[in-house]
PDB file with SEQRES, HELIX, SHEET and CRYST1 records, atoms N, CA, C and O in Angstrom:
SEQRES   1 A   58  UNK UNK UNK UNK UNK UNK UNK UNK UNK UNK UNK UNK UNK          
SEQRES   2 A   58  UNK UNK UNK UNK UNK UNK UNK UNK UNK UNK UNK UNK UNK          
SEQRES   3 A   58  UNK UNK UNK UNK UNK UNK UNK UNK UNK UNK UNK UNK UNK          
SEQRES   4 A   58  UNK UNK UNK UNK UNK UNK UNK UNK UNK UNK UNK UNK UNK          
SEQRES   5 A   58  UNK UNK UNK UNK UNK UNK                                      
HELIX    1 AA1 UNK A   54  UNK A   56  5                                   3    
SHEET    1 AA1 3 UNK A  10  UNK A  13  0                                        
SHEET    2 AA1 3 UNK A  49  UNK A  52  1                                        
SHEET    3 AA1 3 UNK A  40  UNK A  42 -1                                        
SHEET    1 AA2 2 UNK A  17  UNK A  20  0                                        
SHEET    2 AA2 2 UNK A  31  UNK A  34 -1                                        
CRYST1    1.000    1.000    1.000  90.00  90.00  90.00 P 1           1          
ATOM      1  N   UNK A   1       4.065  -8.850 -29.706  1.00  0.00           N  
ATOM      2  CA  UNK A   1       4.365  -7.742 -28.837  1.00  0.00           C  
ATOM      3  C   UNK A   1       4.185  -8.195 -27.390  1.00  0.00           C  
ATOM      4  O   UNK A   1       3.215  -8.872 -27.049  1.00  0.00           O  
ATOM      5  N   UNK A   2       5.125  -7.813 -26.564  1.00  0.00           N  
ATOM      6  CA  UNK A   2       5.098  -8.192 -25.158  1.00  0.00           C  
ATOM      7  C   UNK A   2       4.894  -6.949 -24.302  1.00  0.00           C  
ATOM      8  O   UNK A   2       5.529  -5.918 -24.520  1.00  0.00           O  
ATOM      9  N   UNK A   3       4.013  -7.060 -23.340  1.00  0.00           N  
ATOM     10  CA  UNK A   3       3.768  -5.961 -22.417  1.00  0.00           C  
ATOM     11  C   UNK A   3       4.334  -6.344 -21.060  1.00  0.00           C  
ATOM     12  O   UNK A   3       3.979  -7.381 -20.501  1.00  0.00           O  
ATOM     13  N   UNK A   4       5.215  -5.504 -20.536  1.00  0.00           N  
ATOM     14  CA  UNK A   4       5.826  -5.758 -19.242  1.00  0.00           C  
ATOM     15  C   UNK A   4       5.138  -4.876 -18.205  1.00  0.00           C  
ATOM     16  O   UNK A   4       5.348  -3.663 -18.180  1.00  0.00           O  
ATOM     17  N   UNK A   5       4.323  -5.480 -17.354  1.00  0.00           N  
ATOM     18  CA  UNK A   5       3.620  -4.743 -16.310  1.00  0.00           C  
ATOM     19  C   UNK A   5       4.216  -5.151 -14.972  1.00  0.00           C  
ATOM     20  O   UNK A   5       4.193  -6.324 -14.600  1.00  0.00           O  
ATOM     21  N   UNK A   6       4.748  -4.170 -14.256  1.00  0.00           N  
ATOM     22  CA  UNK A   6       5.335  -4.446 -12.951  1.00  0.00           C  
ATOM     23  C   UNK A   6       4.245  -4.757 -11.936  1.00  0.00           C  
ATOM     24  O   UNK A   6       3.172  -4.153 -11.949  1.00  0.00           O  
ATOM     25  N   UNK A   7       4.535  -5.705 -11.061  1.00  0.00           N  
ATOM     26  CA  UNK A   7       3.638  -6.028  -9.965  1.00  0.00           C  
ATOM     27  C   UNK A   7       3.707  -4.906  -8.943  1.00  0.00           C  
ATOM     28  O   UNK A   7       4.800  -4.449  -8.607  1.00  0.00           O  
ATOM     29  N   UNK A   8       2.553  -4.449  -8.436  1.00  0.00           N  
ATOM     30  CA  UNK A   8       2.581  -3.383  -7.429  1.00  0.00           C  
ATOM     31  C   UNK A   8       3.388  -3.802  -6.197  1.00  0.00           C  
ATOM     32  O   UNK A   8       3.409  -4.973  -5.821  1.00  0.00           O  
ATOM     33  N   UNK A   9       4.037  -2.840  -5.591  1.00  0.00           N  
ATOM     34  CA  UNK A   9       4.851  -3.070  -4.395  1.00  0.00           C  
ATOM     35  C   UNK A   9       3.959  -3.456  -3.218  1.00  0.00           C  
ATOM     36  O   UNK A   9       2.857  -2.928  -3.072  1.00  0.00           O  
ATOM     37  N   UNK A  10       4.434  -4.376  -2.380  1.00  0.00           N  
ATOM     38  CA  UNK A  10       3.750  -4.741  -1.142  1.00  0.00           C  
ATOM     39  C   UNK A  10       4.589  -4.243   0.023  1.00  0.00           C  
ATOM     40  O   UNK A  10       5.790  -4.504   0.101  1.00  0.00           O  
ATOM     41  N   UNK A  11       3.934  -3.518   0.931  1.00  0.00           N  
ATOM     42  CA  UNK A  11       4.615  -2.924   2.079  1.00  0.00           C  
ATOM     43  C   UNK A  11       4.017  -3.503   3.350  1.00  0.00           C  
ATOM     44  O   UNK A  11       2.799  -3.484   3.534  1.00  0.00           O  
ATOM     45  N   UNK A  12       4.873  -4.018   4.231  1.00  0.00           N  
ATOM     46  CA  UNK A  12       4.405  -4.500   5.532  1.00  0.00           C  
ATOM     47  C   UNK A  12       4.313  -3.317   6.483  1.00  0.00           C  
ATOM     48  O   UNK A  12       5.215  -2.481   6.531  1.00  0.00           O  
ATOM     49  N   UNK A  13       3.225  -3.247   7.238  1.00  0.00           N  
ATOM     50  CA  UNK A  13       2.996  -2.138   8.163  1.00  0.00           C  
ATOM     51  C   UNK A  13       2.695  -2.689   9.549  1.00  0.00           C  
ATOM     52  O   UNK A  13       2.179  -3.798   9.688  1.00  0.00           O  
ATOM     53  N   UNK A  14       3.023  -1.904  10.574  1.00  0.00           N  
ATOM     54  CA  UNK A  14       2.753  -2.337  11.943  1.00  0.00           C  
ATOM     55  C   UNK A  14       1.531  -1.640  12.533  1.00  0.00           C  
ATOM     56  O   UNK A  14       1.270  -1.746  13.731  1.00  0.00           O  
ATOM     57  N   UNK A  15       0.781  -0.927  11.691  1.00  0.00           N  
ATOM     58  CA  UNK A  15      -0.427  -0.234  12.114  1.00  0.00           C  
ATOM     59  C   UNK A  15      -1.487  -0.395  11.033  1.00  0.00           C  
ATOM     60  O   UNK A  15      -1.154  -0.526   9.855  1.00  0.00           O  
ATOM     61  N   UNK A  16      -2.758  -0.386  11.420  1.00  0.00           N  
ATOM     62  CA  UNK A  16      -3.828  -0.494  10.429  1.00  0.00           C  
ATOM     63  C   UNK A  16      -4.070   0.819   9.702  1.00  0.00           C  
ATOM     64  O   UNK A  16      -4.815   0.849   8.723  1.00  0.00           O  
ATOM     65  N   UNK A  17      -3.456   1.905  10.161  1.00  0.00           N  
ATOM     66  CA  UNK A  17      -3.565   3.202   9.493  1.00  0.00           C  
ATOM     67  C   UNK A  17      -2.231   3.534   8.851  1.00  0.00           C  
ATOM     68  O   UNK A  17      -1.209   3.593   9.535  1.00  0.00           O  
ATOM     69  N   UNK A  18      -2.231   3.751   7.534  1.00  0.00           N  
ATOM     70  CA  UNK A  18      -1.008   4.018   6.784  1.00  0.00           C  
ATOM     71  C   UNK A  18      -1.231   5.212   5.864  1.00  0.00           C  
ATOM     72  O   UNK A  18      -2.367   5.617   5.616  1.00  0.00           O  
ATOM     73  N   UNK A  19      -0.127   5.771   5.361  1.00  0.00           N  
ATOM     74  CA  UNK A  19      -0.222   6.827   4.357  1.00  0.00           C  
ATOM     75  C   UNK A  19       0.642   6.441   3.169  1.00  0.00           C  
ATOM     76  O   UNK A  19       1.610   5.693   3.304  1.00  0.00           O  
ATOM     77  N   UNK A  20       0.278   6.964   1.999  1.00  0.00           N  
ATOM     78  CA  UNK A  20       1.022   6.671   0.779  1.00  0.00           C  
ATOM     79  C   UNK A  20       1.110   7.946  -0.050  1.00  0.00           C  
ATOM     80  O   UNK A  20       0.121   8.656  -0.229  1.00  0.00           O  
ATOM     81  N   UNK A  21       2.315   8.226  -0.555  1.00  0.00           N  
ATOM     82  CA  UNK A  21       2.498   9.382  -1.442  1.00  0.00           C  
ATOM     83  C   UNK A  21       3.099   8.964  -2.780  1.00  0.00           C  
ATOM     84  O   UNK A  21       3.532   9.812  -3.560  1.00  0.00           O  
ATOM     85  N   UNK A  22       3.126   7.680  -3.043  1.00  0.00           N  
ATOM     86  CA  UNK A  22       3.643   7.175  -4.302  1.00  0.00           C  
ATOM     87  C   UNK A  22       5.147   7.069  -4.365  1.00  0.00           C  
ATOM     88  O   UNK A  22       5.679   6.418  -5.264  1.00  0.00           O  
ATOM     89  N   UNK A  23       5.843   7.688  -3.438  1.00  0.00           N  
ATOM     90  CA  UNK A  23       7.295   7.626  -3.401  1.00  0.00           C  
ATOM     91  C   UNK A  23       7.959   8.385  -4.529  1.00  0.00           C  
ATOM     92  O   UNK A  23       7.350   8.624  -5.572  1.00  0.00           O  
ATOM     93  N   UNK A  24       9.183   8.757  -4.323  1.00  0.00           N  
ATOM     94  CA  UNK A  24       9.962   9.426  -5.359  1.00  0.00           C  
ATOM     95  C   UNK A  24       9.476  10.830  -5.670  1.00  0.00           C  
ATOM     96  O   UNK A  24       8.538  11.336  -5.054  1.00  0.00           O  
ATOM     97  N   UNK A  25      10.135  11.446  -6.642  1.00  0.00           N  
ATOM     98  CA  UNK A  25       9.802  12.815  -7.029  1.00  0.00           C  
ATOM     99  C   UNK A  25       8.492  12.909  -7.796  1.00  0.00           C  
ATOM    100  O   UNK A  25       7.840  13.953  -7.781  1.00  0.00           O  
ATOM    101  N   UNK A  26       8.107  11.847  -8.455  1.00  0.00           N  
ATOM    102  CA  UNK A  26       6.894  11.876  -9.279  1.00  0.00           C  
ATOM    103  C   UNK A  26       5.777  11.058  -8.654  1.00  0.00           C  
ATOM    104  O   UNK A  26       5.074  10.324  -9.349  1.00  0.00           O  
ATOM    105  N   UNK A  27       5.613  11.183  -7.355  1.00  0.00           N  
ATOM    106  CA  UNK A  27       4.591  10.424  -6.640  1.00  0.00           C  
ATOM    107  C   UNK A  27       3.197  10.962  -6.917  1.00  0.00           C  
ATOM    108  O   UNK A  27       2.909  11.422  -8.022  1.00  0.00           O  
ATOM    109  N   UNK A  28       2.343  10.904  -5.919  1.00  0.00           N  
ATOM    110  CA  UNK A  28       0.972  11.395  -6.027  1.00  0.00           C  
ATOM    111  C   UNK A  28       0.618  12.084  -4.719  1.00  0.00           C  
ATOM    112  O   UNK A  28       1.402  12.031  -3.771  1.00  0.00           O  
ATOM    113  N   UNK A  29      -0.550  12.733  -4.641  1.00  0.00           N  
ATOM    114  CA  UNK A  29      -0.938  13.369  -3.378  1.00  0.00           C  
ATOM    115  C   UNK A  29      -0.958  12.338  -2.249  1.00  0.00           C  
ATOM    116  O   UNK A  29      -1.361  11.192  -2.449  1.00  0.00           O  
ATOM    117  N   UNK A  30      -0.521  12.754  -1.069  1.00  0.00           N  
ATOM    118  CA  UNK A  30      -0.522  11.839   0.084  1.00  0.00           C  
ATOM    119  C   UNK A  30      -1.962  11.484   0.448  1.00  0.00           C  
ATOM    120  O   UNK A  30      -2.821  12.354   0.586  1.00  0.00           O  
ATOM    121  N   UNK A  31      -2.198  10.197   0.599  1.00  0.00           N  
ATOM    122  CA  UNK A  31      -3.503   9.713   1.034  1.00  0.00           C  
ATOM    123  C   UNK A  31      -3.313   8.894   2.300  1.00  0.00           C  
ATOM    124  O   UNK A  31      -2.287   8.238   2.483  1.00  0.00           O  
ATOM    125  N   UNK A  32      -4.308   8.941   3.166  1.00  0.00           N  
ATOM    126  CA  UNK A  32      -4.296   8.182   4.408  1.00  0.00           C  
ATOM    127  C   UNK A  32      -5.308   7.056   4.263  1.00  0.00           C  
ATOM    128  O   UNK A  32      -6.462   7.286   3.902  1.00  0.00           O  
ATOM    129  N   UNK A  33      -4.866   5.841   4.546  1.00  0.00           N  
ATOM    130  CA  UNK A  33      -5.675   4.650   4.312  1.00  0.00           C  
ATOM    131  C   UNK A  33      -5.837   3.852   5.597  1.00  0.00           C  
ATOM    132  O   UNK A  33      -4.930   3.816   6.428  1.00  0.00           O  
ATOM    133  N   UNK A  34      -6.982   3.216   5.759  1.00  0.00           N  
ATOM    134  CA  UNK A  34      -7.257   2.385   6.921  1.00  0.00           C  
ATOM    135  C   UNK A  34      -7.516   0.957   6.448  1.00  0.00           C  
ATOM    136  O   UNK A  34      -8.349   0.731   5.570  1.00  0.00           O  
ATOM    137  N   UNK A  35      -6.807   0.002   7.028  1.00  0.00           N  
ATOM    138  CA  UNK A  35      -6.940  -1.400   6.629  1.00  0.00           C  
ATOM    139  C   UNK A  35      -8.223  -2.041   7.135  1.00  0.00           C  
ATOM    140  O   UNK A  35      -8.671  -3.048   6.586  1.00  0.00           O  
ATOM    141  N   UNK A  36      -8.813  -1.474   8.165  1.00  0.00           N  
ATOM    142  CA  UNK A  36     -10.017  -2.070   8.728  1.00  0.00           C  
ATOM    143  C   UNK A  36      -9.741  -3.465   9.262  1.00  0.00           C  
ATOM    144  O   UNK A  36      -8.641  -3.747   9.737  1.00  0.00           O  
ATOM    145  N   UNK A  37     -10.731  -4.330   9.184  1.00  0.00           N  
ATOM    146  CA  UNK A  37     -10.609  -5.696   9.705  1.00  0.00           C  
ATOM    147  C   UNK A  37      -9.864  -6.630   8.757  1.00  0.00           C  
ATOM    148  O   UNK A  37      -9.428  -7.705   9.167  1.00  0.00           O  
ATOM    149  N   UNK A  38      -9.714  -6.230   7.493  1.00  0.00           N  
ATOM    150  CA  UNK A  38      -9.053  -7.093   6.506  1.00  0.00           C  
ATOM    151  C   UNK A  38      -7.559  -7.240   6.756  1.00  0.00           C  
ATOM    152  O   UNK A  38      -6.975  -8.274   6.433  1.00  0.00           O  
ATOM    153  N   UNK A  39      -6.931  -6.203   7.335  1.00  0.00           N  
ATOM    154  CA  UNK A  39      -5.494  -6.258   7.559  1.00  0.00           C  
ATOM    155  C   UNK A  39      -4.685  -5.945   6.318  1.00  0.00           C  
ATOM    156  O   UNK A  39      -3.482  -6.204   6.279  1.00  0.00           O  
ATOM    157  N   UNK A  40      -5.337  -5.385   5.293  1.00  0.00           N  
ATOM    158  CA  UNK A  40      -4.626  -4.970   4.085  1.00  0.00           C  
ATOM    159  C   UNK A  40      -5.457  -3.917   3.359  1.00  0.00           C  
ATOM    160  O   UNK A  40      -6.677  -3.850   3.507  1.00  0.00           O  
ATOM    161  N   UNK A  41      -4.761  -3.097   2.568  1.00  0.00           N  
ATOM    162  CA  UNK A  41      -5.438  -2.063   1.786  1.00  0.00           C  
ATOM    163  C   UNK A  41      -4.554  -1.708   0.600  1.00  0.00           C  
ATOM    164  O   UNK A  41      -3.328  -1.748   0.703  1.00  0.00           O  
ATOM    165  N   UNK A  42      -5.172  -1.360  -0.527  1.00  0.00           N  
ATOM    166  CA  UNK A  42      -4.450  -0.944  -1.728  1.00  0.00           C  
ATOM    167  C   UNK A  42      -4.593   0.559  -1.908  1.00  0.00           C  
ATOM    168  O   UNK A  42      -5.670   1.117  -1.700  1.00  0.00           O  
ATOM    169  N   UNK A  43      -3.507   1.209  -2.295  1.00  0.00           N  
ATOM    170  CA  UNK A  43      -3.546   2.635  -2.588  1.00  0.00           C  
ATOM    171  C   UNK A  43      -4.347   2.837  -3.880  1.00  0.00           C  
ATOM    172  O   UNK A  43      -4.081   2.166  -4.877  1.00  0.00           O  
ATOM    173  N   UNK A  44      -5.322   3.753  -3.873  1.00  0.00           N  
ATOM    174  CA  UNK A  44      -6.126   3.966  -5.079  1.00  0.00           C  
ATOM    175  C   UNK A  44      -5.364   4.663  -6.205  1.00  0.00           C  
ATOM    176  O   UNK A  44      -5.813   4.636  -7.351  1.00  0.00           O  
ATOM    177  N   UNK A  45      -4.228   5.282  -5.907  1.00  0.00           N  
ATOM    178  CA  UNK A  45      -3.431   5.963  -6.930  1.00  0.00           C  
ATOM    179  C   UNK A  45      -2.417   5.039  -7.593  1.00  0.00           C  
ATOM    180  O   UNK A  45      -2.380   4.933  -8.818  1.00  0.00           O  
ATOM    181  N   UNK A  46      -1.592   4.367  -6.785  1.00  0.00           N  
ATOM    182  CA  UNK A  46      -0.460   3.616  -7.346  1.00  0.00           C  
ATOM    183  C   UNK A  46      -0.577   2.104  -7.158  1.00  0.00           C  
ATOM    184  O   UNK A  46       0.316   1.367  -7.576  1.00  0.00           O  
ATOM    185  N   UNK A  47      -1.646   1.634  -6.546  1.00  0.00           N  
ATOM    186  CA  UNK A  47      -1.892   0.205  -6.312  1.00  0.00           C  
ATOM    187  C   UNK A  47      -0.910  -0.446  -5.352  1.00  0.00           C  
ATOM    188  O   UNK A  47      -0.890  -1.671  -5.236  1.00  0.00           O  
ATOM    189  N   UNK A  48      -0.091   0.348  -4.658  1.00  0.00           N  
ATOM    190  CA  UNK A  48       0.798  -0.214  -3.635  1.00  0.00           C  
ATOM    191  C   UNK A  48      -0.078  -0.879  -2.585  1.00  0.00           C  
ATOM    192  O   UNK A  48      -1.065  -0.298  -2.132  1.00  0.00           O  
ATOM    193  N   UNK A  49       0.284  -2.093  -2.200  1.00  0.00           N  
ATOM    194  CA  UNK A  49      -0.502  -2.851  -1.220  1.00  0.00           C  
ATOM    195  C   UNK A  49       0.163  -2.765   0.139  1.00  0.00           C  
ATOM    196  O   UNK A  49       1.361  -3.016   0.268  1.00  0.00           O  
ATOM    197  N   UNK A  50      -0.609  -2.413   1.148  1.00  0.00           N  
ATOM    198  CA  UNK A  50      -0.139  -2.366   2.527  1.00  0.00           C  
ATOM    199  C   UNK A  50      -0.765  -3.537   3.265  1.00  0.00           C  
ATOM    200  O   UNK A  50      -1.978  -3.742   3.213  1.00  0.00           O  
ATOM    201  N   UNK A  51       0.086  -4.313   3.961  1.00  0.00           N  
ATOM    202  CA  UNK A  51      -0.350  -5.511   4.669  1.00  0.00           C  
ATOM    203  C   UNK A  51       0.103  -5.407   6.115  1.00  0.00           C  
ATOM    204  O   UNK A  51       1.255  -5.072   6.392  1.00  0.00           O  
ATOM    205  N   UNK A  52      -0.804  -5.693   7.029  1.00  0.00           N  
ATOM    206  CA  UNK A  52      -0.475  -5.679   8.451  1.00  0.00           C  
ATOM    207  C   UNK A  52       0.439  -6.854   8.756  1.00  0.00           C  
ATOM    208  O   UNK A  52       0.135  -7.990   8.392  1.00  0.00           O  
ATOM    209  N   UNK A  53       1.564  -6.587   9.426  1.00  0.00           N  
ATOM    210  CA  UNK A  53       2.490  -7.666   9.770  1.00  0.00           C  
ATOM    211  C   UNK A  53       1.808  -8.635  10.729  1.00  0.00           C  
ATOM    212  O   UNK A  53       0.960  -8.237  11.527  1.00  0.00           O  
ATOM    213  N   UNK A  54       2.179  -9.892  10.647  1.00  0.00           N  
ATOM    214  CA  UNK A  54       1.507 -10.924  11.430  1.00  0.00           C  
ATOM    215  C   UNK A  54       1.653 -10.711  12.932  1.00  0.00           C  
ATOM    216  O   UNK A  54       0.748 -11.062  13.689  1.00  0.00           O  
ATOM    217  N   UNK A  55       2.765 -10.147  13.378  1.00  0.00           N  
ATOM    218  CA  UNK A  55       2.920  -9.948  14.821  1.00  0.00           C  
ATOM    219  C   UNK A  55       2.027  -8.837  15.351  1.00  0.00           C  
ATOM    220  O   UNK A  55       1.841  -8.725  16.563  1.00  0.00           O  
ATOM    221  N   UNK A  56       1.464  -8.002  14.456  1.00  0.00           N  
ATOM    222  CA  UNK A  56       0.560  -6.936  14.878  1.00  0.00           C  
ATOM    223  C   UNK A  56      -0.894  -7.237  14.541  1.00  0.00           C  
ATOM    224  O   UNK A  56      -1.783  -6.470  14.910  1.00  0.00           O  
ATOM    225  N   UNK A  57      -1.143  -8.323  13.857  1.00  0.00           N  
ATOM    226  CA  UNK A  57      -2.523  -8.696  13.511  1.00  0.00           C  
ATOM    227  C   UNK A  57      -3.219  -9.217  14.760  1.00  0.00           C  
ATOM    228  O   UNK A  57      -2.604  -9.868  15.604  1.00  0.00           O  
ATOM    229  N   UNK A  58      -4.510  -8.922  14.867  1.00  0.00           N  
ATOM    230  CA  UNK A  58      -5.244  -9.382  16.053  1.00  0.00           C  
ATOM    231  C   UNK A  58      -6.126 -10.557  15.747  1.00  0.00           C  
ATOM    232  O   UNK A  58      -6.810 -11.064  16.635  1.00  0.00           O  
TER     233      UNK A  58                                                      
END                                                                             
């Protein structure tokens, strides 16, 4: 038996503060996330990863 698990989507962002609603009609409640000093954060609902673009990283 084979299990096909999709890799979570990675989204480039130009701000350390992002929001995620899961996208589409069957998303999840909108959450607001802060990347902090790491420059990346994962959505706790859908595991979508937000990464600060290199031109905006400090």
